[in-house]
C-alpha positions as a printed Julia matrix, in Angstrom:
318×3 Matrix{Float64}:
  -0.26   0.07   0.4
   0.78   4.12  -0.09
   0.74   5.02   3.2
   0.86   8.85   4.37
   1.78   9.31   7.8
   1.84  12.88   9.36
   3.91  13.4   12.16
   6.29  10.47  11.24
   8.85  11.99  12.46
   7.54  12.18  15.96
   8.22   9.61  18.75
   5.04   6.73  17.99
   5.28   8.07  13.37
   8.91   6.8   13.01
   8.4    3.79  15.12
   5.0    3.49  12.64
   7.95   4.28   9.13
   9.61   1.34  10.23
   7.14  -0.53  10.47
   5.28  -0.3    7.38
   8.42  -0.64   5.68
   9.55  -3.81   7.02
   6.5   -5.2    5.98
   7.12  -3.4    2.04
   4.4   -0.11   1.99
   5.34   2.69   0.53
   5.44   5.55   3.37
   5.74   9.25   2.69
   5.63  11.38   5.88
   4.07  14.97   6.34
   5.95  16.5    9.59
   6.52  20.23   9.94
   9.75  19.92  12.48
   8.2   22.46  14.53
  10.28  23.18  16.98
   8.62  22.14  20.51
  11.52  20.11  21.23
  15.21  19.75  19.52
  13.62  19.6   15.1
  17.73  17.44  14.64
  16.58  15.0   17.5
  13.02  14.15  15.01
  15.31  14.21  12.09
  17.81  10.8   13.65
  14.38   9.89  14.62
  14.12   8.72  10.74
  17.94   8.42  10.24
  17.77   4.96   9.61
  14.96   5.07   6.5
  16.05   8.59   4.99
  17.47   6.19   1.76
  14.99   3.17   2.18
  14.13   3.71  -1.55
  10.5    3.39  -0.26
  10.2    6.59   1.69
   9.4    9.87   0.93
  10.22  12.89   3.18
   8.01  15.89   2.65
   8.75  18.99   5.32
   5.49  20.42   5.04
   2.99  21.54   7.58
  -0.26  20.41   7.6
  -2.22  24.31   7.92
  -1.17  24.76   4.3
  -3.77  23.02   1.92
  -2.13  23.91  -1.53
   1.31  22.35   0.04
  -0.45  19.15   1.19
  -2.86  19.32  -2.26
   0.55  19.64  -4.14
   1.93  16.05  -1.78
  -0.84  14.0   -2.41
  -1.38  14.5   -6.16
   2.77  13.34  -6.62
   2.47  10.92  -3.82
  -1.26   9.86  -4.34
  -1.69   7.85  -0.66
  -4.17   4.57  -0.95
  -4.38   4.8    2.93
  -3.6    8.29   5.76
  -2.22   7.92   9.51
  -2.82  11.52  10.69
  -0.63  11.77  13.82
   0.69  15.32  13.23
  -0.34  17.41  16.45
   0.92  19.9   18.55
   2.43  18.1   21.67
   2.25  18.68  25.74
  -1.6   18.87  26.79
   0.17  21.38  29.28
   1.82  23.65  27.14
  -1.98  23.9   25.52
  -2.97  25.71  28.7
  -0.74  28.54  27.77
  -1.51  28.51  23.9
  -4.76  27.22  23.32
  -5.64  28.74  20.23
  -2.58  27.34  18.24
  -3.83  23.69  19.76
  -7.03  24.54  18.23
  -5.73  25.03  14.98
  -3.36  22.77  14.74
  -5.99  19.91  16.46
  -9.11  21.5   14.18
  -7.79  23.0   11.08
  -5.17  20.43  10.61
  -7.11  17.51  10.62
  -9.71  19.32   8.29
  -6.97  20.25   6.19
  -5.75  16.24   6.13
  -9.98  14.93   6.12
 -10.35  17.71   2.89
  -7.35  15.81   0.8
  -8.57  11.98   2.23
 -11.59  12.9    0.16
 -10.59  14.69  -2.81
  -8.06  11.94  -3.58
 -10.1    8.86  -2.75
  -8.05   7.96   0.04
  -9.43   4.53   1.11
  -8.75   4.88   4.87
  -8.39   7.62   7.14
  -6.25   6.55  11.03
  -6.96   9.1   13.49
  -4.39   9.2   16.15
  -6.24  10.59  19.23
  -5.93  10.43  23.07
  -7.12   9.1   25.88
  -7.38  12.73  27.02
  -9.92  13.0   25.67
 -11.79  10.89  28.55
 -10.7   13.64  31.32
 -12.22  13.59  35.2
 -14.06   9.94  33.48
 -15.62   8.94  36.92
 -16.05   4.84  35.47
 -13.0    3.11  34.47
 -11.53   1.63  32.98
 -12.34   3.76  30.61
 -15.12   2.79  27.32
 -15.24   3.84  24.27
 -19.04   3.88  24.75
 -18.3    6.88  27.76
 -19.56   9.88  27.36
 -16.98  12.48  26.5
 -18.19  15.48  28.88
 -15.15  16.54  31.39
 -12.61  17.2   29.12
  -9.93  19.58  31.21
  -7.21  20.78  28.91
  -7.53  22.77  25.4
  -4.81  19.64  23.85
  -7.7   17.32  25.3
 -10.92  19.27  23.61
  -9.46  19.78  20.3
  -8.28  16.0   19.93
 -12.25  15.07  20.68
 -13.42  18.02  18.05
 -10.7   16.17  15.8
 -12.85  12.9   16.04
 -16.32  15.08  15.49
 -14.75  15.94  12.01
 -13.45  12.73  11.27
 -17.16  11.31  11.94
 -18.38  14.23   9.66
 -16.29  12.96   7.1
 -16.91   9.43   7.36
 -20.96   9.97   7.65
 -20.81  12.59   5.14
 -18.79  11.57   2.78
 -18.09   7.98   2.99
 -14.87   8.19   3.78
 -13.59   4.7    6.41
 -12.14   5.88   9.44
 -10.82   4.68  12.14
  -9.81   7.21  15.69
  -7.61   5.03  18.01
  -7.3    6.47  21.07
  -2.98   6.14  22.64
  -2.84   5.5   26.0
   0.48   7.83  27.54
   3.04   5.73  25.16
   6.67   5.43  26.45
   9.53   4.02  25.29
  12.83   4.5   22.72
  12.21   8.04  20.98
   9.72   9.43  23.26
   9.63  13.44  23.65
  11.98  14.88  26.16
   8.67  16.77  28.04
   7.64  12.98  29.13
   7.53  12.06  33.13
   9.52   9.34  31.9
  12.21  10.83  30.11
  12.34  14.01  32.39
  12.81  11.28  35.92
  15.5    9.44  34.04
  17.8   12.32  33.04
  17.59  14.13  36.43
  18.23  10.53  38.3
  21.77  10.77  36.15
  22.32  14.24  36.53
  21.86  13.73  40.14
  19.42  16.17  40.42
  16.18  15.88  42.55
  12.35  14.84  40.86
   9.31  16.86  40.78
   6.51  15.18  42.52
   3.47  15.7   42.16
   0.86  15.59  44.48
   0.65  12.45  46.42
   1.78   9.54  44.09
  -1.61   7.85  43.43
  -2.34   9.01  40.2
  -2.16   6.34  37.77
  -1.33   6.35  33.79
  -1.76   3.57  31.21
   1.57   3.5   30.52
   1.46   1.71  27.15
   4.91   0.59  25.2
   5.64   1.96  21.73
   5.94  -1.24  19.9
   2.29  -2.47  21.17
   0.86   1.07  19.67
   2.22   0.81  16.4
   0.91  -3.35  16.34
  -2.63  -1.79  16.93
  -1.93   1.27  14.58
  -1.06  -1.94  11.96
  -3.75  -3.77  12.8
  -5.98  -1.18  11.73
  -4.89  -0.68   8.45
  -5.87  -4.32   7.96
  -9.22  -3.86   9.68
 -11.14  -0.97   7.38
 -14.83   0.07   9.18
 -16.86   2.91   8.57
 -16.19   4.93  11.43
 -14.96   2.96  14.48
 -12.74   4.51  17.78
 -10.83   2.0   19.63
  -8.92   2.31  22.87
  -4.96   1.41  22.92
  -3.71   1.08  25.77
  -2.0   -1.25  28.57
  -4.4   -2.09  30.28
  -2.59  -1.87  33.65
  -2.63   2.1   35.32
   0.9    2.3   36.88
   0.41   4.91  40.38
   3.13   7.23  39.85
   4.44   6.4   43.4
   4.79   3.13  41.25
   6.58   4.17  38.1
   9.43   6.39  39.89
  10.39   3.01  41.66
  10.67   1.2   38.53
  12.87   3.66  37.54
  14.66   4.08  40.28
  15.2   -0.09  40.34
  15.87  -0.29  36.72
  19.45   2.77  36.95
  19.82   1.71  41.03
  19.54   5.35  41.69
  17.53   6.31  44.83
  15.62   9.93  43.98
  15.69  12.78  46.08
  11.97  13.99  45.65
  10.59  17.5   45.65
   6.97  17.43  46.53
   4.89  19.68  44.61
   0.55  19.81  44.48
  -1.41  18.52  40.84
  -1.13  19.69  37.48
  -3.63  22.15  36.04
  -4.74  19.82  33.15
  -3.52  16.43  34.55
  -6.6   14.16  34.76
  -6.26  11.65  38.15
  -5.6    8.56  36.27
  -6.22   7.2   32.99
  -6.98   3.15  32.48
  -8.15   1.26  29.02
 -10.7   -0.73  28.19
  -9.74  -2.5   25.63
 -11.71  -5.26  25.01
 -13.06  -3.3   21.49
  -9.33  -3.37  20.39
  -8.87  -6.97  21.2
 -12.13  -7.89  19.96
 -11.55  -5.79  16.31
  -8.23  -5.79  15.87
  -6.78  -9.01  17.69
  -4.87  -6.18  20.02
  -2.66  -7.65  23.29
  -0.25  -5.87  24.47
   3.14  -7.57  24.86
   6.07  -5.13  27.19
   5.55  -4.89  30.3
   6.21  -1.82  32.33
   9.27  -2.47  34.06
  10.66  -3.82  30.52
   9.71  -0.81  28.38
  11.33   1.6   31.2
  14.67  -1.26  30.66
  14.23  -0.35  27.0
  13.72   3.62  26.88
  17.22   3.23  29.38
  19.05   1.52  27.26
  18.09   3.61  24.01
  18.47   7.03  26.12
  21.92   5.56  26.99
  23.22   4.87  23.46
  21.28   7.89  21.69
  21.16  10.73  24.09
  24.03  10.43  26.24
  26.42   9.74  23.59
  25.36  12.13  21.05
């Protein structure tokens, strides 16, 4: 298949691109290499595939419809996997208008291209953040979405609704995948595991928000990628599917696991909970199991060990 991946130079996207190329697909990436974190690091994410004969990189912005039209004309993708987003839910509190544009207008631009160019399937990378303060756990795709608490989450939910409009009105097959707390090699430097590993290796104290009982359904990046690839082989008129680890890890246990892997005991700086943070995420993955054969393989500790190995090799030695 010819597959276009937006945000393909990012954390999840670069792992997905490598997997798609291993499965003999033709892959083109659209990425604007924004400055939220070092663009050089994102370029390094694609170093292993840059010269692959079935790979093409377009440095472009999803907010540029004319640029996108030229890319779609040249690349003629059969499938689109839309992962591009302005990252970090906390930063969205400072720049809500920018996040709204990227998540809303950017997604509409991609849906328009998919409709105009008769794309066979559109996969949207959504987020568990849409569940917000949902009191019921685990979070199910059928739960009401009415308690989002950040502009980022609201933008992801709006994008899901736009996806539904294009599926219902234009017959564009769309699958929205709600990712739960993805971790592993290449993760962004603003994410918790990356931050804690960096600080511990620098013998610096770590921030400890709240009482340590907030929980996250950490999901290893290879398991997420397996779910995305499975979605490529199961086309639905419109479907929302959770991709999660189905095993929440408390903040205090997450830090204890990192300490154990590194063999270092952390000094903690006690801080109040952060605005925009939800108290927990927890995926009900029964739909993913039934429709996609989804089955997370990596334990949290194994995933942390893989990240530490990558960080030591790729970041400390860079």
